[in-house]
N, C-alpha and C positions, 0 to 999 in steps of 0.2 A: 479957716483954721482945722476943722474937721477933716476935711477932703483932702486938705494937703500932707494931715499926719496919719491918715489911712492909706494916701497913696505911699508914701514915701515906706512905710511899715511892708506893702503889699510888694514894692519890688526889692528889698529887701529877704523877704522870702522866697521872694522866684530867684534870685541872685545866689541865696545860698541852697536854694532846691537844684538849680545849674551848677554848682562849685561840688558839691557833695559825690555825684558821681567821679568826677575827677579823683578825688582823694582817695576811692577806694578801688581805682583802674591804677592798674599797673603801668607806669609810664614808661618801662624799658620793652612792654610789647611793641610801641609806636616805634622802637629802634631796629626790633627786631628783624624785620623786611632789610632794612636798609644794611644790616650788617649780614647779613645771610649772603651768599654766595649765589646767586641765583643759576639754576640750572638751567640753559638755555638748549629748546630742541629747534635743530634745523628747519626751516620752512621746506616742505615737501611740494612737490606738483600741485598738490591740490590749493595748499595753502594761496602758491604762486598766482595759480587761477583766478582764488576771489578775491587778492587782490589787485588781480590787474583789472577783474570785472568792476570792482566797485571802481577804479580808478577809468575805466571807459565810463561805466554809467556817468560819474560824475561829471566825464567831459563831455558827454552829449547834452546834459541838463543845462549845464553851464552853457554851451554855446548854442542852444534852444532859448538860453535867458537873455543871449546878446551880451555874456561876459567875455572880453577880450579873450581869445581862444589862446595867446599865447599864456594868459595869467591861467585860465582854467588849467591849461597842461601843466603847467609850472608849480599849481598847488597839489594836484592830481601824483603829481611825480615824487614832489615831496612827500606827500604821504604814505606812498608805496614803499619809499627806503626807509622812511620812521619808523614803518610797521614792522617793519624786516630786521631793524636794529634792536626797534623795543621788545618786540615777541621773539627773535629768534637770533637775538645776539649779532646779527648782520650774517651768518651762515643760513648756503642754502643747501640743500641736502646732496642734489646733483653735482655738486661742486666738491664734498670730500669737508676738509676741515679749515679750507680757506673761509677767513672771514673779509667781506666784501666793507668796505667806505663808504660812505654815506655817499660820495659823488659818482662811485661807481653804480650804485644801487639807483642812484635818481636817472642816469645814464639809461640804465638796464629798463629802468619803470617806464619813462617815454618812449621807449621803442615799442615795447610791450603795448602800454596804453593805450599809443595811437593804432597799433597791429587789432586791437579787440576794438577802439571805436570801431576801426574802417568798417566792422562787422557787423557793428551795432546802428553808427548813423551816419552811413559813407557822407551823405550832403552838407553833414556838420563840418567834418573836414577838409578844410582850407587844400587847391589843387599843389600848392607848391608844396604840402607837408605830405600829400598823400604820393606824389613823384619822388620827393626824398625818400619817404620808405621804400616804394618799392625800388630804387636805386639802392639801397642799404641791401634789401630781402637779394638782390639778384649779387650783391657782391659777395654777400655772406653764401651762398650756395656754392659759388664759385670757389671760395676759400677751402667749402668743406669735402668738394669734391677732387682738392689735392691731395 
């Protein structure tokens, strides 16, 4: 009986000691960040380079760990898009005030991540993906010459 009485007493003291700080903590501070308008800064070329390299690094590691290439690329591209949306509000400095949606960022991320991965770990990229990437680069170069 004594052990049960003391354990209940200790639990009660611990519970009170955990609740007291919240009584003094201004609950409104929890909502301040939610209510505050976030000022997003557009992603710079330096930011994009970092996110692209991180995605390519992930893709290379995933491929070497025998994770399905398309799944690894999908995760890397989704992360690329989510970071730009979450940290930069979907805007990229080069594009001015235009904000890109998640789908456009995902597609751009996929293309850029594959390009970087071809430099980091070309042996991990399937031939079909390499060929598709090279065709797209040639097509973009032709469009830019016009």
